[in-house]
ZADO-1210 file (C-alpha; in nm, 4 decimals, padded with zeros to 6 digits):
<atoms>
<atom x="-01.0689" y="00.4527" z="-00.7089" code="MET" pos="1"/>
<atom x="-01.3035" y="00.2807" z="-00.9454" code="ASN" pos="2"/>
<atom x="-01.5710" y="00.0801" z="-00.7679" code="THR" pos="3"/>
<atom x="-01.7618" y="-00.0577" z="-01.0674" code="LYS" pos="4"/>
<atom x="-01.6480" y="-00.4119" z="-01.1468" code="ALA" pos="5"/>
<atom x="-01.7445" y="-00.3892" z="-01.5144" code="ASN" pos="6"/>
<atom x="-01.5796" y="-00.0526" z="-01.5783" code="LYS" pos="7"/>
<atom x="-01.2088" y="-00.0454" z="-01.6822" code="PRO" pos="8"/>
<atom x="-00.9593" y="00.1065" z="-01.4434" code="GLU" pos="9"/>
<atom x="-00.8320" y="00.4522" z="-01.5268" code="THR" pos="10"/>
<atom x="-00.4635" y="00.5396" z="-01.5377" code="GLY" pos="11"/>
<atom x="-00.5083" y="00.7285" z="-01.2112" code="GLU" pos="12"/>
<atom x="-00.6645" y="00.4229" z="-01.0448" code="ASP" pos="13"/>
<atom x="-00.3686" y="00.2098" z="-01.1525" code="ILE" pos="14"/>
<atom x="-00.1150" y="00.4623" z="-01.0293" code="ILE" pos="15"/>
<atom x="-00.2920" y="00.4869" z="-00.6915" code="TYR" pos="16"/>
<atom x="-00.2984" y="00.1117" z="-00.6582" code="LEU" pos="17"/>
<atom x="00.0732" y="00.0833" z="-00.7359" code="LEU" pos="18"/>
<atom x="00.1539" y="00.3593" z="-00.4910" code="GLN" pos="19"/>
<atom x="-00.0581" y="00.1823" z="-00.2313" code="TYR" pos="20"/>
<atom x="00.1251" y="-00.1491" z="-00.2793" code="LEU" pos="21"/>
<atom x="00.4727" y="00.0219" z="-00.2715" code="VAL" pos="22"/>
<atom x="00.3710" y="00.2224" z="00.0417" code="ALA" pos="23"/>
<atom x="00.2800" y="-00.1028" z="00.2254" code="ILE" pos="24"/>
<atom x="00.6063" y="-00.2737" z="00.1259" code="GLU" pos="25"/>
<atom x="00.8158" y="00.0315" z="00.2282" code="LEU" pos="26"/>
<atom x="00.6300" y="00.0501" z="00.5613" code="TYR" pos="27"/>
<atom x="00.6869" y="-00.3179" z="00.6279" code="ARG" pos="28"/>
<atom x="01.0551" y="-00.2640" z="00.5435" code="ALA" pos="29"/>
<atom x="01.0732" y="-00.0125" z="00.8311" code="GLY" pos="30"/>
<atom x="01.0449" y="00.3214" z="00.6614" code="LEU" pos="31"/>
<atom x="00.8522" y="00.6017" z="00.8342" code="SER" pos="32"/>
<atom x="00.5353" y="00.7458" z="00.6885" code="GLN" pos="33"/>
<atom x="00.7230" y="01.0719" z="00.6201" code="ASN" pos="34"/>
<atom x="00.9959" y="00.8887" z="00.4264" code="GLU" pos="35"/>
<atom x="00.7321" y="00.6985" z="00.2266" code="ILE" pos="36"/>
<atom x="00.5585" y="01.0341" z="00.1507" code="ARG" pos="37"/>
<atom x="00.8887" y="01.1770" z="00.0327" code="ARG" pos="38"/>
<atom x="00.9830" y="00.8781" z="-00.1844" code="ARG" pos="39"/>
<atom x="00.6395" y="00.8471" z="-00.3512" code="LEU" pos="40"/>
<atom x="00.5834" y="01.2230" z="-00.3764" code="GLY" pos="41"/>
<atom x="00.2371" y="01.2042" z="-00.2207" code="ILE" pos="42"/>
<atom x="00.0627" y="01.3864" z="00.0705" code="ASP" pos="43"/>
<atom x="00.1270" y="01.2590" z="00.4235" code="ILE" pos="44"/>
<atom x="-00.2470" y="01.2275" z="00.4779" code="ASN" pos="45"/>
<atom x="-00.2700" y="00.9949" z="00.1742" code="THR" pos="46"/>
<atom x="00.0127" y="00.7811" z="00.3170" code="VAL" pos="47"/>
<atom x="-00.1687" y="00.7672" z="00.6525" code="ASN" pos="48"/>
<atom x="-00.4934" y="00.6533" z="00.4828" code="LYS" pos="49"/>
<atom x="-00.3080" y="00.3914" z="00.2780" code="MET" pos="50"/>
<atom x="-00.1401" y="00.2456" z="00.5848" code="LEU" pos="51"/>
<atom x="-00.4384" y="00.2552" z="00.8173" code="LYS" pos="52"/>
<atom x="-00.4729" y="-00.0943" z="00.9648" code="GLY" pos="53"/>
<atom x="-00.1553" y="-00.2251" z="00.8054" code="VAL" pos="54"/>
<atom x="00.0812" y="-00.4128" z="01.0357" code="SER" pos="55"/>
<atom x="00.4563" y="-00.3790" z="01.0030" code="ARG" pos="56"/>
<atom x="00.4815" y="-00.7519" z="01.0737" code="HIS" pos="57"/>
<atom x="00.4106" y="-00.9937" z="00.7937" code="VAL" pos="58"/>
<atom x="00.2522" y="-01.3128" z="00.9148" code="GLU" pos="59"/>
<atom x="00.4026" y="-01.6183" z="00.7591" code="THR" pos="60"/>
<atom x="00.2089" y="-01.9404" z="00.7129" code="ARG" pos="61"/>
<atom x="00.3650" y="-02.2725" z="00.7758" code="THR" pos="62"/>
<atom x="00.2352" y="-02.6070" z="00.6620" code="ASP" pos="63"/>
<atom x="00.2100" y="-02.8563" z="00.9434" code="ASP" pos="64"/>
<atom x="00.1859" y="-03.1492" z="00.7095" code="ALA" pos="65"/>
<atom x="00.5312" y="-03.2478" z="00.5906" code="GLU" pos="66"/>
</atoms>
């Protein structure tokens, strides 16, 4: 991925970012890493790296002040 803030993203960077976001959503929806790999057409090791540290549970914030 592109690490320079002043350099425009490449098409490959954008595709990777979109795959990353979709992989997280699919994982949180309960799909296995192998199913995510199959649906996105990417290597299982790439899926594993994308999901490293991602929790299946989405924390929701609630406002105490009502």
